[in-house]
C-alpha positions in Angstrom: -63.3 12.9 46.6 -60.8 14.6 44.5 -57.0 13.6 45.1 -53.7 15.7 44.3 -51.7 12.6 45.7 -51.2 9.0 44.6 -50.5 7.2 47.9 -48.1 9.9 49.5 -46.6 11.0 46.4 -47.5 14.6 45.7 -48.5 15.2 41.8 -48.4 18.9 40.9 -50.3 18.8 37.6 -53.6 17.2 36.4 -51.9 16.1 33.2 -49.7 13.0 33.4 -47.2 11.4 30.7 -48.4 8.1 29.6 -45.8 5.0 29.5 -45.1 4.3 25.9 -43.0 1.6 24.5 -40.1 2.9 22.3 -40.9 6.8 23.2 -41.3 7.4 27.0 -37.6 6.9 27.7 -35.6 9.0 30.2 -35.0 11.8 27.8 -38.4 11.9 26.7 -40.0 12.0 30.3 -37.5 14.8 31.1 -38.7 16.8 28.4 -42.2 16.2 29.1 -41.6 17.1 32.9 -39.9 20.2 32.0 -43.0 21.2 29.7 -45.5 20.7 32.9 -46.2 16.9 33.1 -46.9 16.2 36.7 -45.6 12.6 36.5 -44.3 10.1 34.2 -43.9 6.4 33.8 -41.1 4.4 32.2 -41.6 2.4 29.2 -43.1 -1.2 30.3 -40.3 -3.4 31.8 -40.8 -7.4 31.6 -40.6 -9.1 34.8 -39.3 -12.1 33.0 -36.5 -10.4 31.3 -35.4 -8.8 34.8 -35.4 -12.4 36.1 -32.7 -13.2 33.7 -30.8 -10.0 34.4 -31.4 -8.6 31.3 -29.0 -5.5 30.8 -31.5 -3.6 28.4 -34.6 -4.2 30.9 -32.6 -2.9 33.8 -31.5 0.2 31.6 -35.3 1.1 31.3 -35.4 1.6 34.6 -33.1 4.4 35.1 -34.6 7.5 36.6 -33.0 11.1 36.9 -33.9 13.6 39.2 -35.2 16.0 36.7 -38.2 13.8 36.0 -39.7 13.1 39.2 -42.1 12.3 40.3 -41.8 9.1 38.1 -43.1 5.5 38.0 -41.7 2.2 36.9 -44.0 0.0 35.1 -43.5 -3.7 35.1 -45.4 -6.4 33.3 -46.1 -10.1 33.7 -48.3 -12.8 34.7 -46.7 -14.3 37.7 -47.4 -12.9 41.1 -43.9 -14.1 42.2 -41.9 -13.1 39.4 -43.6 -9.7 39.6 -42.7 -9.2 43.2 -39.1 -9.9 42.1 -39.3 -7.3 39.2 -40.7 -4.8 42.0 -37.6 -5.3 44.1 -35.4 -5.0 41.3 -37.2 -1.8 40.2 -36.6 -0.4 43.9 -32.9 -0.1 43.4 -33.6 2.9 41.1 -35.7 4.6 43.7 -38.9 5.1 41.8 -41.7 7.0 43.2 -44.3 4.5 42.2 -44.5 1.3 40.9 -46.9 0.7 38.1 -48.4 -2.6 37.0 -49.4 -3.0 33.2 -52.9 -4.7 32.8 -53.6 -2.9 29.6 -51.3 -3.4 27.0 -53.1 -4.5 23.8 -50.1 -5.6 21.8 -50.3 -9.2 20.8 -46.8 -9.7 21.8 -47.5 -8.8 25.4 -51.1 -9.9 25.6 -50.8 -13.1 24.0 -48.3 -14.4 26.5 -50.9 -13.5 29.1 -49.6 -10.5 30.4 -51.1 -6.8 29.8 -54.6 -6.7 29.0 -54.9 -10.3 28.9 -54.8 -10.4 33.0 -58.1 -8.7 32.8 -59.6 -12.1 31.6 -58.6 -13.3 35.4 -59.4 -10.8 38.1 -58.3 -13.2 40.8 -55.0 -13.4 39.3 -55.0 -9.5 39.2 -55.3 -9.2 42.5 -52.9 -11.7 43.4 -50.3 -9.8 41.2 -51.2 -6.6 43.1 -50.8 -7.9 46.3 -47.4 -9.4 45.7 -45.9 -6.3 44.2 -47.4 -4.4 47.0 -45.7 -6.6 49.6 -42.3 -6.3 47.8 -42.5 -2.5 47.4 -42.1 0.5 49.7 -43.8 2.9 47.5 -47.1 3.2 46.1 -48.5 0.8 43.6 -50.8 1.5 40.7 -52.2 -0.3 38.1 -53.3 0.5 34.5 -56.0 -1.3 32.9 -58.4 -1.1 30.1 -62.3 -1.1 29.7 -62.2 -5.0 29.0 -61.1 -7.5 26.9 -63.8 -7.1 24.6 -67.3 -5.9 24.4 -68.5 -9.2 25.8 -66.5 -8.9 28.8 -66.4 -5.3 30.3 -65.0 -5.9 33.5 -63.1 -2.7 34.3 -64.9 -2.0 37.5 -64.6 -5.4 39.0 -60.8 -5.5 38.4 -60.3 -1.9 39.7 -62.3 -2.9 43.0 -60.2 -6.1 43.3 -57.0 -4.2 42.6 -58.1 -1.7 45.3 -58.6 -4.3 47.9 -55.3 -5.8 47.2 -53.2 -2.5 47.8 -53.5 -0.4 44.8 -52.9 3.2 45.4 -54.5 4.4 42.1 -56.1 3.2 39.0 -55.2 4.2 35.3 -58.3 3.5 32.9 -58.2 3.5 29.0 -61.6 3.7 27.9 -61.1 1.2 25.1 -61.2 -2.7 25.0 -58.3 -4.8 24.1 -60.3 -5.7 21.0 -60.6 -1.9 19.9 -56.8 -1.4 20.3 -56.9 2.3 19.6 -60.1 2.7 17.3 -63.0 5.0 18.3 -64.9 5.6 20.4 -63.5 5.9 23.9 -65.8 5.2 26.6 -65.6 8.1 29.1 -68.9 6.8 30.9 -67.2 3.6 32.1 -64.2 5.8 33.4 -66.6 7.7 35.2 -68.2 4.6 36.8 -65.1 3.4 37.8 -64.2 6.9 39.4 -67.5 6.6 41.4 -67.0 2.6 42.4 -63.5 3.1 44.1 -62.0 5.4 46.9 -58.6 5.8 45.4 -57.3 8.1 42.8 -58.5 7.4 39.1 -56.5 8.4 36.1 -58.3 8.8 32.7 -56.7 7.9 29.5 -57.7 7.7 25.9 -57.5 10.2 22.9 -57.0 13.1 25.3 -55.2 15.4 22.6 -55.8 19.0 23.7 -56.0 21.1 26.4 -59.8 21.5 25.9 -60.4 17.7 25.7 -58.4 17.3 29.0 -60.7 19.7 30.5 -63.9 18.0 29.0 -62.6 14.4 30.1 -61.9 15.7 33.6 -65.4 17.3 33.9 -67.3 14.4 32.4 -65.5 11.6 34.4 -64.8 13.5 37.4 -61.1 11.7 37.5 -58.4 13.2 39.4 -55.8 13.3 36.6 -55.5 12.8 32.6 -52.9 10.8 31.0 -51.7 11.8 27.8 -50.0 9.5 25.4 -49.7 9.6 21.6 -50.8 13.5 21.6 -47.4 14.3 23.3 -45.4 13.2 20.2 -43.7 16.2 19.0 -45.8 18.2 21.1 -44.4 18.4 24.7 -46.3 21.5 25.1 -49.4 20.2 25.5 -48.8 19.8 29.1 -48.3 23.5 29.7 -51.4 24.0 27.5 -53.5 21.8 29.6 -52.1 23.2 32.9 -52.9 26.8 31.7 -56.5 26.0 30.1 -57.3 24.4 33.7 -56.1 27.5 35.5 -57.9 29.9 33.3 -59.8 28.8 30.2 -60.1 32.3 28.8 -56.2 33.0 28.9 -54.7 32.3 25.1 -53.0 29.2 24.8 -49.2 29.1 24.2 -48.1 27.3 21.0 -44.5 27.1 19.9 -43.1 28.7 16.9 -41.2 26.5 13.9 -38.0 27.7 15.5 -38.5 26.5 18.8 -40.1 23.7 17.6 -37.2 22.3 15.9 -34.6 23.7 18.8 -36.6 21.3 21.0 -36.6 18.6 18.7 -32.7 18.9 18.5 -32.1 19.0 22.2 -34.4 16.2 22.7 -32.6 14.0 20.4 -29.2 15.1 21.5 -30.2 14.1 24.9 -31.1 10.6 23.7 -27.8 10.3 22.1 -26.0 11.2 25.4 -27.8 8.6 27.2 -27.9 5.5 24.9 -25.2 6.4 22.2 -25.8 7.8 18.5 -26.3 4.5 16.8 -29.0 3.3 18.9 -30.6 6.6 19.8 -30.8 8.0 16.0 -32.5 4.7 15.0 -35.1 5.2 17.8 -35.3 8.8 16.9 -36.7 8.3 13.5 -40.4 8.4 14.7 -40.1 11.0 17.1 -38.6 13.3 14.7 -41.4 12.7 12.5 -43.9 14.1 15.1 -42.2 17.2 15.4 -43.2 17.9 11.6 -46.6 18.1 12.3 -48.0 21.3 11.0 -45.2 21.8 8.7 -46.7 22.4 5.2 -45.1 19.8 2.7 -43.8 17.6 5.7 -44.1 14.2 3.6 -40.5 14.5 2.3 -39.3 15.8 5.5 -40.7 12.6 7.1 -39.5 10.3 4.5 -36.1 11.5 5.3 -36.6 11.4 9.2 -37.2 7.7 8.5 -33.6 7.5 7.4 -31.6 9.3 9.7 -28.3 7.9 11.4 -26.4 10.7 12.7 -27.0 14.0 14.5 -25.2 15.6 11.5 -28.3 14.0 9.5 -30.9 15.6 12.1 -29.3 19.0 11.7 -29.5 18.8 7.9 -33.2 18.0 8.2 -33.5 20.8 10.5 -32.1 23.3 8.1 -34.6 22.1 5.4 -37.4 22.3 7.6 -36.5 26.0 8.8 -37.6 27.0 5.0 -41.0 25.7 5.3 -44.4 27.3 5.9 -45.7 26.2 9.4 -48.8 26.5 11.1 -48.7 26.0 14.9 -52.3 25.3 16.1 
């Protein structure tokens, strides 16, 4: 069975934006949805931080009309605390609550959250049950293949989460031990799709329209989730959508001028939402992504790592405009 909805939430595109800490903020989500992303998810929010009324964590859950449908992702290892986090998230009217059971970062998994939860499938089910009971929107779960090659248990965890009330499963086809090293196991994703009766979202190394089509075909999944490949390239969503509709139609690639204009409007939105001091420091790695394809971009990336104001960004844009650019 193929799905076009998650719970009762209609998803207009097969290509979804992955949650990425320090990247997928409100400005980024709005940009990617405008470029064709069918759904997006917030940066992960700590359930414990919310219990201490962290203003920064609460701000991560701001959702605008322009980015819907949008989910809020929460993480933690205590069912009651996660349920409270879901209640806090509901104040922002998310379309979906997503539970992070896949983050490999030592800061997260080292404290028992993220992918470390997969070591305890029973606890995974208890967390999903608690969050489902506290939420009035669909609850989804993002997992990995397993903790390491000796504990590949994605199918077991997915089934438990489904029984606990999860409306969809996103699976990254690597173990925690791998982090982001190759290869991605698309076979385990296919097996998971066959093992559950809820929508399954494939994640991992989807970096082009052709790759998205390949992964959808190979795994039978309902959607693909794109993360790092969107950096500096939000157009990947419209490319995937176009390719899936008609593989024979030439894909659209932005000109250098368009790419730099979008870069500036993206960072300007960040400044509007967060203030220049915070936004410009967070924007440095994002600006570097927009320089992909520009010949001799090493110096531009070096300068991007030092920008502190919008005027710095505009000066960098002027320098980039004189460079040679390959847009594919």
